[in-house]
N, C-alpha and C positions, 0 to 999 in steps of 0.2 A: 504494500500500500504506500502511495506517495505521501511523504510527510514534509518534504521541503521542495520548494519550487523557486527558482531564481530567474526564470525567463518565461514569459507568457505573451501570447497574442490576444489582444482584447478588442472587441468591436464596441465602440461607444457611439451613442446617438443622443444628441440633445433634444429637448422638447421643442415642438412647433409653436409658433406664436398664434394666439387666438385671432380670429377674424374680427374686423370692425363691424359695427352694426349700422345699417341704414334705416333710420326711423324718423317719423314726423310726430311731433307732440300733438296729441288729440285730447281735447277737453271741451265740455259743453260751452257753446257760444265762442269757441276759439277753433274754428275748423282748420285754420292754417297757423298752427302755433309755432312752426319753425322746426328745424332738425334737432333731434335729441339723441342720436345714436352714439353709444359709448365706444371707447377704444377696446381692442382685444388685449389680453394679458400676454406678457412675454413668456417664452418657453424657458424651462430650467436648463442650466448648463451642467456638464459633467466635469467635476473638478477633482484632481488628484492632490492629496494632502499628506505630507509626511507625518506619520504617527510613530512615536518612539516605542509604543507597545506592540507594534506589528513587526515581525521578523521574517516573514516569508510571503510569497505571492501565491500561496496555495489556494486561497479563496477564489482568485480569478482564474486559476487553472480549471476549477470545477464549474465556474459560472462565467464563461468568457464573453457574454453579451450583457451590456448595461445600457439603460435608457433613462433619461431624466423625464420629468413630468411636462405635459403640454400646457400651454396657456389656455385660459377659457375665453370664449368669444364675448364681445361687448353686448350690451342690451340697451333697450330704450330707456328714456329717463336719465340719460347721461351716466349710466352704470358701466363702469370699467370692469372687464373680465379679470378674474384672479390670475396671478402669475403662477407659472409652473414651478414646482419645487426643484431646487438644485440637487443633483446627486453627487455627494461627496464620498470619494473612494479613498480610504486610508491605505497608504503604501509604506514600506519600510524605508528607513533612512538610507540613502545611497542609491535610490532607484533612478535609472536612466530611461527616458522616454524617447523612442525612435519611431519613425514612420516605416512603412513597408519596404522602402528602398534603403533603409539603414541610416538615414539622416537624423542627427540628434535634434530633438525638439526641446528637451528640458533635462537638466541634471538636478535632481531633487536631493539636496543635502541640508540637514538641519530641521529640527522639529518645527512643524507648522508651515514649512515651505509648500507653496501651492502652485498648481499649473492647470489652466483651463484646457482640457483635452478636446472638448466640443462645446462651442458657444451656442446658447439657446437662440431661437428665432425671435425677431421682434414682433410685437403685436401690431395688428393693422389699425389704422385710424378710423374712427367712426365718422359718419357724415357731419356730426356736430363740429368736430375738429377741422373738417375740410371746408366749412362754410366761410365765406368772405363777403366783402362788399359786392363783388361781381358775381359770386356764386352763393346765393342766399339759401338755397335749398338743394344741396347735392342729392341726387337720387342714387347714390352709390357709396360704398365704403371700401377701404383698402383691405386686402387679404393679409393674414398673418404669414410671416416668412417661415419656411421650414428650417428646423434646427440643423446644425452641422452633424455629419455622421461620417464614420470612417474607421479604419483599423489602425491600431497603434501596437507597438511592441514595447514591453517593459522588461528591463534587465536589472537585476539587483547586483550591485557591487558593494561588498562589505566595506564599511567605514571603520578602518583600523589603522593603527600607527605602525604595527609590526606584523609581518607575515612569516610564518614558519613554512618552509618549503623543503621537499625532500622525497625520497622514495617511499613507497608503502612500507609500513612497519619499521620506519627509521626511528620512531619514538616521539613523534611530534605531539600526539595526543597526551602521552605521559608527561611531556615537558610542559605543556600548557596547563595541565592539571595541577602541577606543583608550583608553577609560577603565579597562578591565579586561582580563583575559586571556581573555575569552570570544571564541569564534570562530564567530559566526553566519554564515548564508548571506547574501551581499551581491551584488546584481545591479541592473541599470538598468531594472527593470520592477517594477510594483506587486505587493504580496502575496508577496514573496519569503520573508517571515517567516511561517511556518505554525504555529510553537509559541513560547511565551514563552521567551526566553533570559535566563539569570541570569548575572551577573558579580559579582566581588568587587572593591571599590575601596578603596584605602588612601590616606587623606588626612591626613598628620600622624600623630597617635596614634589616629585614628578609622578603624575598618574597618567598611564597610557593604556591603550587597548592592544591586544595581541590576537591574531587570527591563526587558527590551525587549518591550513588549506589541505584538502584531500590529496593523497599521494600521487605524485607525477611519475610517469614511466616514459621510455622512449616512444616518440610519436604522439605525445599528448597534445601538442599544438595542432596536429592534424586530426584529432578526434579519438585517439586510442585511450582506452581506460576512462577515467573520470576527469582527466586534466583539463581538456578543452572546456568542459562545463564550468570549472571553478577557477581557471586562470584569471578570469575577470575580477576575482575577489582580491587579487594582489595589486590591482592597478592603483588604488588609492593609498597604499601603504607607503610610509616614509622610509622604511628600512626592511631589507630581506635578510632572513637568517637561514642559512643552509644547515639543516640538521642531517649530519652524516652518521651512518651506522657503522660503528667500529667493531661490531660483533656479528656481522652477516656471514652466513654459511653458503650463500648462493655462489655458484661458480662464475667467474668472470666479473665479480663485483668487488670493489674496494672503495674507500672514501674518495680518492682522487677521481676515479672513473665515474662515480656517482655525481660528483660535483660538476664534471665536464658535461655529463648528460643533461643534468637539470639546467645548467647555464645555456646549453644549446637550445633546449625547449623554450626557455625564457626569451632568448634572442629571436627565435622564429615567431613567437607570439608578438613581440615588439612592444616598444613603449616603456620598457623597464631598465633601459641602459644606464640612466642617471641615478638609480637608487643605490645607496650605500649597502654593502653586504658585510655580514659577519658569518663566521663559521662556528657551529657548535658540534664538536666531536662527542657524540653521545655513546652511552653504554660502556663507560670506562670501568665500571664495577665488575663486569663479567670477565671470565678468563680470557686472556690475550687481548682484551679490549684496550687496556692501558698501553700495552706494547704497540699495537697498531696506531694508537693516537700519537705516541712518541715518534714513530717512524714517519708519520704523515705531517706532523705539525710544521716541521722545517720547510717542506715543499709548499705548503699552503701560505706560510708567511713570506716566502720568496715571491709568490704571486700577488702579494699585497693585501692579503686577507688578515683581519684580526681574528685570532683563533682562541676558542674557549673550550676547555675540556670539562664536560658535565656528565652527571649521572642523575637522571630523574628518580631512579629507585633509591639511590644512596644520598640524594640531595647534595651532590658535590658540584661546586662551581656555579651554582645558580645565582648567588648574590652578585658575583662579578659580572655575569652575563646580564642580569636585570639592570644593574647600574650603567653598564656600557650602552645598553639600548636606551635607557632614560636620557643619557647624555646626547645621543644622536637625535632623539625625538625632540629634545629641548632646543637644540640648534636648528632643526628644521622648522619648528614653530616660530622661533625668533626671526628666521630669515623670511618668513611669509609677510607680505605687506599687510598693514593694518586695514581691516575692512572699514570702509567709510560708510556713513549713514546713507540711507536710500536717497538717490538723486532722481529728480524729475527731469526726464529728457524731453525737450520740446522739439518736434520736427515740423517746422512750418511748411505748408504746401508751396511748391515752386511757383514763381510768378507766371510762367508759361504753361502750367499744368491745367489742362482743360477738364480733367476728371474722367476722361474717356479716350479711347483710341479707336481708329477705323482702319481696318486692313482689308485689302482686296484679296479674295480667295476664290479661284475658279469662277470668275465672273460675278461673284456676289460680294457684298460688303459686310464684314463682320464688325460689330460694335462691341467693345469690351470696356468695362469700367464698373466700379462698385456701385455707383448710383444708377446707371441705366439697368444693370442686371438686377439690382434690388427692386427698382420700380416695376420691372416686368414681373417679378415674382409676386408683387403686391397687387397686380391688376387682375380684375375679374373680366375676362375677355367675352363673357356672355352679356355684359352690360355695355351698350354703346356709349353711354355717358362716361363710364370709367375708362374706356379706350380713348375717348376724346381728351380726357384729363391726362392720360399717359402721353398722348401726342403733344399736348401743351407743355408738359414738363420737359420732354425731350427737346422741343423747340427752344425753350428758355435756356436749356443747358448749352445749346449751340450745336446740337447734333445735325439738324437740317442744314444749317449753314456750312458745316464741315463736309457734309455729303456733297454739296454743290462744288466745294473747292477740290475734292478728290476726283471729281468727274462723274459722279453718279447722275443717271438720267431717270426721268419718270418711268416707272414700271420695273426698274432694276430690283433684284432681290437683296433684301437687307436682313441680316441675322443679328440678333442681340443675345449675347451670352454664349457659354460653352456648348459643345455638341450635345451633352447629356440632357440639358434642359433649355435648349435654345428656342427662341421665338422667331419665326420666319414670316416675312410679309413682303408684298410688292410696294415699293416706295411711291407715294403720291405726295408731292410737295404741298404743304399747307392744307393737308386733307382735314376734313371736319370729322371723319369717323362716325357720322350719323348723329352726333350730339347737337348739331345746329338746328334740329327740329324744334328745340326749345330756345332758339336764339344762338347766342355765343355758347361755346362748349361749357357745359356744367351750369348754365343759368336757367332760371325758371321765372317767367314773367308773372306767374301767379302771385309772386311775393314782392312785386314792385310796389313802392309806396302808393297807396290809394289816395286820390284827391279828397280833400275835405268835403263833408256832406253838404255844407252851405254852397260850395261851388257847384255841386251837382244840381242842387235845387235851382240855382240861378240859371244854369244852362237849360233846365227843363222849362222854366218860366220864359226864357228867351225863345225857346222853341214854340211854346204856345202862343206867345205874342206874334211871332212871325207868321204862324199859321193863320191867326185871326186877321192879320193885315192882308194876307193873300186872299182870304175869303171876302173881306170887305171890298177889296179891289175888284174881285171877280163880280160881285153884286153890282158895283157901280158900272162896270163895263157892260153887264147885261142890261141894266136899266137904260143906258145910253143907246144901245142898239135898238131896243124896243121903241124908243122915242123917234129915232130916225126912220124906222120902218113905217110908223104911223103917219109921219109927214109925207112919205112917198105915196102912200095910199090916197091921201087927200089930194 
């Protein structure tokens, strides 16, 4: 049964934003009370947060799909939809987040450090928020944006100051058990250590952590044994300790050969060339162990290594080794630059940045940019008024003008967004998109300011007076004609 996992692939999906509401206030004696549609709530985000109580990625190995809550849609009466709940995933200290291509997205070190793995979608605006002096009663609302979704890879790299490396059964677990309070599994067969063990060592005024890395064998950097899985756990260590077995009975093995083999594997893995090394000749308490250590020590010192003869069982040489490690760790900590307080980095938009780009692709024009793509996602294309509003927004951004400049002609194909969710249409300059049935796009003449009632009464009275004058004139004309006809008869 799997008890320790230090690499997982996780599918994360943020919550979708809620749709805005298109509503008109209705009340007795107020048939046209104005728009009152509320905004949709934003979707929840997926956030990775370092938790010092978590030591493995096992939970995500069993449940590799995680999704945050969706935002709720808005409602009439200016009611805003509820926001979706963020999904906070606790991860161990030292977790590295990568994409599927291996690019590092975040290196999470330190309790409380967070990273937004998937951003929640924005909620759509209701028609109350879209109303303006020109657009008094929008008959549409904006859709909520879909939340981000994708696959990430999480790798755990132990945060330790010292790493014990060496062949299986070299005595690394025994050594960490006597240097610290760690209680790793110890047995007289290889590969008893299946997970990195961490221990805390106090040497004088210096406190540091030490990691017991599972045994390395030739070919570990190419995947043999357990080495490739756990070599990443030595990357953060300030100093490496070669634990060499002075009592091995395997043919072809001796401390110098073991050292060369492990160094070769570390070199092939890469990135560890600058780490200081110490050598611990272990098991000097067994028969012939001390003799082999005496024969090997001079050769190791000639190569530039500091050598310590130790025995985990007899507790020999441990004090000298622990204080030597404390000295190196203290020097490494002092050499690190002091971390400054959080700085706010302001990156102003370039003067010539239009917010979008237009590229010609196989006779079509593709528009890319955060604003145009977001506006397309928010548009309800079943509503002509909403489409007209999108056209107005694009025109104000300068898309139509830029299309003219790059040589686009009426009827050319225009694509907005990437291939997976692009919108394709035939370009019609200054198109009304059906929204001008109500006048200008997004306007409704029903909500124009009515004239005062006294003005309407005056106009009615003027109409009646004009009609009466016309009638009197007609009567006078008729009387005159009758008189003339009577004279003619006489």
